[in-house]
C-alpha positions in Angstrom: 6.0 -2.4 -23.7 5.0 -1.6 -20.1 5.8 1.7 -18.5 6.9 -0.1 -15.4 9.3 -3.0 -14.9 8.0 -6.5 -14.5 9.1 -6.6 -10.9 6.8 -3.7 -9.9 3.9 -5.4 -11.7 4.7 -8.8 -10.1 4.6 -7.3 -6.6 1.5 -5.2 -7.4 -0.2 -8.4 -8.3 0.6 -9.7 -4.8 -0.9 -6.5 -3.3 -4.0 -7.0 -5.5 -4.4 -10.5 -4.0 -4.4 -8.9 -0.6 -6.9 -6.3 -1.7 -9.2 -9.1 -3.0 -9.0 -10.8 0.3 -10.0 -7.6 2.0 -13.0 -7.3 -0.4 -14.0 -10.9 0.3 -14.0 -10.0 4.1 -16.2 -6.9 3.6 -13.3 -4.6 4.0 -12.3 -1.7 1.7 -10.2 -3.5 -0.9 -6.7 -2.2 -0.3 -3.8 -4.5 -0.2 -0.1 -4.0 0.5 3.1 -6.0 0.4 6.6 -4.9 1.6 9.6 -6.3 -0.3 13.2 -6.3 0.9 16.1 -7.8 -1.1 13.7 -9.5 -3.5 11.6 -11.1 -0.8 8.1 -10.3 0.4 8.6 -9.6 4.2 5.0 -8.5 4.9 1.5 -8.9 3.4 -1.5 -7.1 4.7 -4.9 -5.8 3.7 -7.4 -3.4 5.4 -8.8 -4.7 8.6 -10.7 -1.6 9.9 -14.0 -3.4 10.1 -12.8 -6.7 11.7 -10.6 -4.9 14.2 -13.0 -2.0 14.8 -9.9 0.2 14.3 -9.9 3.1 11.8 -6.1 3.0 11.8 -5.9 -0.7 10.6 -5.0 0.2 7.1 -3.1 -2.2 4.9 0.0 -0.1 5.0 0.0 0.3 8.8 -0.3 -3.4 9.3 2.3 -4.2 6.7 4.8 -1.7 8.4 4.4 -3.5 11.7 4.7 -6.9 10.2 7.8 -6.0 8.2 9.5 -4.4 11.2 8.8 -7.5 13.3 10.1 -9.8 10.5 13.2 -7.8 10.0 13.8 -6.9 13.6 14.1 -3.2 12.8 11.8 -0.2 13.1 13.3 1.4 10.0 12.8 0.0 6.5 15.1 2.1 4.2 16.0 -0.9 2.0 12.3 -1.9 1.5 9.6 -1.1 -1.0 5.9 -0.8 -0.1 3.6 -1.9 -2.9 0.0 -0.8 -2.2 -3.0 -0.8 -4.5 -4.2 2.7 -3.7 -2.3 5.8 -3.0 -1.6 6.0 0.8 -3.6 8.4 2.9 -1.8 11.1 4.9 -1.7 8.8 8.0 -0.1 6.0 6.2 2.3 8.3 4.4 3.3 9.8 7.7 4.0 6.3 9.0 6.0 5.6 5.8 8.1 8.6 6.7 8.7 7.4 10.3 9.7 3.9 9.1 11.9 5.6 6.5 10.6 3.3 3.7 12.9 3.4 0.7 10.3 3.3 -1.9 6.5 3.5 -2.3 4.8 2.0 -5.4 1.0 2.5 -5.6 -1.6 1.6 -8.1 -4.6 3.9 -8.2 -4.5 7.5 -7.1 -6.9 8.8 -4.4 -7.9 12.3 -5.3 -9.9 12.7 -2.1 -7.7 11.3 0.6 -4.4 10.5 -1.0 -1.2 12.0 0.5 0.0 13.4 -2.9 -2.6 16.1 -2.5 -0.7 17.4 0.5 2.7 16.9 -1.1 5.6 14.5 -0.3 6.9 16.4 2.7 5.7 13.8 5.2 7.9 11.1 3.6 11.5 10.6 4.4 13.6 12.8 2.0 15.1 9.7 0.3 11.9 7.9 -0.3 11.1 7.3 -4.0 7.5 7.3 -5.1 6.1 5.6 -8.2 2.3 5.8 -8.9 0.1 4.3 -11.5 1.4 0.8 -11.5 -1.5 -1.4 -12.7 -3.7 1.6 -12.0 -6.7 0.4 -14.0 -6.9 -3.0 -12.1 -6.5 -1.3 -8.8 -9.0 1.4 -9.5 -11.6 -1.1 -10.9 -11.5 -3.1 -7.7 -12.3 0.0 -5.6 -15.1 1.1 -8.0 -16.7 -2.3 -8.0 -16.6 -2.5 -4.3 -18.2 0.9 -3.7 -20.7 0.3 -6.5 -21.9 -2.7 -4.6 -22.2 -0.7 -1.4 -24.5 2.0 -2.9 
């Protein structure tokens, strides 16, 4: 029996697809999807290399896309699924968009927001980490192994 519900795993699989697309484009393999009312309203992956923009993280692009799709700058009824724990910049943006829930795969001990605490998130935001953690972590390890 899984520790997580099948819905979380299903949407994390979708985020992993985005992460693989990033990898295939030479980007750091992080993918994100935003779900609202059982529908994916945004899909994104890192685009920092292609756009020459250090802020073009999967989460940032997904927040903008979801806001445009839904016609609202706030996303309290949405869930962000992302393959790697968000960095402080992305967690700060998650706080500003008031995302209802964050589900991430692999932890990021060096640059993840959990190291600083959850104070930058909206007080009502729920966080679930470790969903499909091994698959998410392996994608990152393989990518950086190939770079060294």
